[in-house]
N, C-alpha and C positions, 0 to 999 in steps of 0.2 A: 504493500500499500504506499510506502514512503518513497519508492523508487519510481521516478518519472521517466517517461520516454521523451525523446528529443522534442517533439512538437505537441506534447500533451498539454492541454489547458489546465490551469491550476488557479484557484482563488482561495488564498489563506483565510480571508475574512469570512468565507462561507463555512469554515470548519469550526465547530464550537469549542474544541479542546483548548486548554490554556497554553499548551506547548505542542507545536506541530513541526516536525522535521521532515525535510525532503532531501533526496540525493539523486544525482543523475550525472552520467558522462555525456557531455554535449560538445558539439563543434559548430562554429559559425552561428552563434546565438545573438539575437538582439531582442531584448524584452520590450522595447518601446518605453516611452515615459509613462509611468503609472505611480500609484501610491496605495498603501494599505491603510484603511480607515480605522480599524479597531485592533490592529496588531502591529507590534514592533518587529523588526527583522534583523537577524544576524546573517551576514553573507560571508562565505569563506570557500576557498578552493585548496585542498591539500596538494593538488598538482595542476599545473596550468596557471594562467594569469587572466584576470578579469579587469575591465575598465568600467567604472561606474561614474555616470554623469548626473548631477543634480541640477537644480535650476541655475546655480551659479558657480559650481565647482566640478572638477574632474579628479577622480582618485584611481590609482593603479593598485590592484590587490594581487601581489605574488603570494606564494604559499605560506609566507611568514607574516602576512597581514590579514586582518578581517575588518569588516565594516559594520558598525552598529547603525541601523537606520530606524529612527523613531517613527511612530505612526503618523500618517498624513504627509510624510516627506516625499515629494515627487522625485523619482530617480529612474535611471535607465541603465541596464546591464548589458555590456557587450563583450564578446570574446571571438577571436578569429581562429583559434586553434582548439585542440581537444582540451577540455577542462573538466576536472572532477568537481562538479558543482555541489555545494552543500549550503543549505539555508534552513534556519530555524526561526519560527514565528512564535512570539510570546504575546499573551494578553497585554495590551498597552498599559493598563493601570498597574499591573504587577511590575512590568518592565521599568516603568518610569521611577519607581521607588529605588531601583538599583542603579540605573544608567542615566537618569535625567531625560531631557527632551531634545538633545542636540546630537548631530552626527558625530561619530568618533571612529577614527582609524586606530586599531589596537594591534599590538604584537601578539602573536599566537605562540604560547609555550607548549611543550610536549603534553602536559596534562590537559590543557584546554583542547588541543588537537584531538586527543583520545576521547574526551567527553563529547565534543561536537560530533565526532564520527558515530558514537553510540547513539546519541539522541536522534540523529538524522535517519536512523533505521528502526526507531520505535514505531509501533502501531499507533494509529490515531485514536486512542482510547484514554479514559481517565488514568492519571498516574497512580502507580502503586507506591508503597512505602519506599522501596529501594530506589525507584526513579525519583521520588521526591528528595531523597538524600543526595542523589547525583546532581539534581538541579540546584540544591543548596551549595554544593561544592562549586558548581559552575558559576553561580553568582559571586561567590567569594573570590574566585580567580579573575573574573571579569572586572570586579571593582579595582583590583590592583594591577591589572594588565597595563604595561607601558603604552602611552599614546604616541602614535606616529604622526609626523607633520608633513609628509610629502603629498601635497595637494596642489592643484592648479586652479586658480580662480579664473572664471570665464568672462569675457566681455559681454555686455548686453546691448551695446549699440547695434542697431539693425544692420548697419553696413558690415559688421564683422561677425555677428552671431551665427548666421547661416554658413558663412565661409569657414568658421572654426569648426562647426559641426561636420562639414564636408571633409576637412583635414582629418578629423578623428575617425569618421566612418570609413573613409577611403584609405586611411593610413598614408596620406601624402604629407611630406614634410612642409611646414609653413615656409613660405618664401622669405628671402631676405627683405629687410625693410624697404630698400629702394625699389625692389621688384614689386612688392605689394602696393607701394605708392603708385607706381606706373600702371599697375593692373586695374586699380579701382579709381584712379584719378583724384587721389587725396594726397596732399603734401605730407612729407615725412614727419614734420613737427606736429601736425594734427593727429596723425596715427599715434605717435608717442604720447601725446597729451591725453588722448582718449584711453589708451591702455593703462597709463599710469593712474588715471582717475578711477577706472573701473576694475582693475585687477591688482593695483598696488605695484605693478612692475612696468618698466618700459617695454616696448614691443620686443626689442632684442633680448631682454632678460626673460620675457614670457616665452619667446620662442626656444630659448635654451632649456627652460623648465619643461616645455613640451617634449623636447628631444630626450631629456633625462627620463621622463616617465616612460616614453616609448622605448627607450633603450633597455630599461628594466624588464618591460614586457617581452621584448625580443630575446633577451638573455635567458629569461625563465623558460621561454618556448624552445630553447636549445640552439639558438643561432650562435655561430662563432663570433669572436671579437671582430674579425675581418668582415663578416657579413653585416653585423650591426653597423660598423663604421661606414660601409658602403651604402646601406639603406638610408641612413640618416645624414648622408652627405658630408661626412668628415673627410678631411684631406688625406688622412692616413690612419692606420690602426693606433699608432702612438698618440695621435691628436685626440682620438676618441678616449683612450685610456686616461690621458692627462685631464680631459674634460670631466670624465666620470669621477676620477679621484678628487678633483677640485670640489665637486658638488656633494660627494658622499663620504669623503675621507678614506675611501678604499678603492683598490682596483676592481674591475668588474668581477674577477675570479674571487678575490677576497670577500667581496660583498655577498656573493652567492654562498660561499662556504660558511661564513660566520652566521648566516641566517638559516642554515639547514636545520 
């Protein structure tokens, strides 16, 4: 009952149980923008990588990160490769007592990983005493889980919003500032001013953060450093490694190994 097929429809709000877990191995998935009205959601993938977009932010979720999504938060889940999809839905009132009402990207430790995996394969029936005990441990771990900060704020100016969505969906690298200015007929200073106001970053810095998020996704999917450097338009492998280390403090290999 908890295992979903690739294109099977699912509505968590229609299931009355306090805790509802689902699991699925999917590929090339796009949930479309949606929200859960009466349930909060935990989103996680023990293998593969997901991209989650909200009304104003984008998050990348490799296997060492999970996303807490409160009820009524509009979001969209995308992935382009095979992903072991795990999702747990909680009664919103219960969940808010432990997690509050804001989005959170959290680090997944081995105990949380094991608990999530177990819950996702439970039947959708009232919890027994053993399961209640597991849920209590789950909340204890969630409360102390370190929060991650790798997120990308999205512009809302109509001239850029649709274009940014196309870059994300088609996985095309955002152009250099001068090329973007020429393409849309807006001077570079105006683009920089709009991005700084709406995302907190200049366009050049925003573009670099986009590349960083995409590089993590590509690395988790098994691409080599050379392949990632080529896809993301770096001049060389060493240029990509230097860029990655500047932003994360680790080389790509070190970053993946320390988060296993």
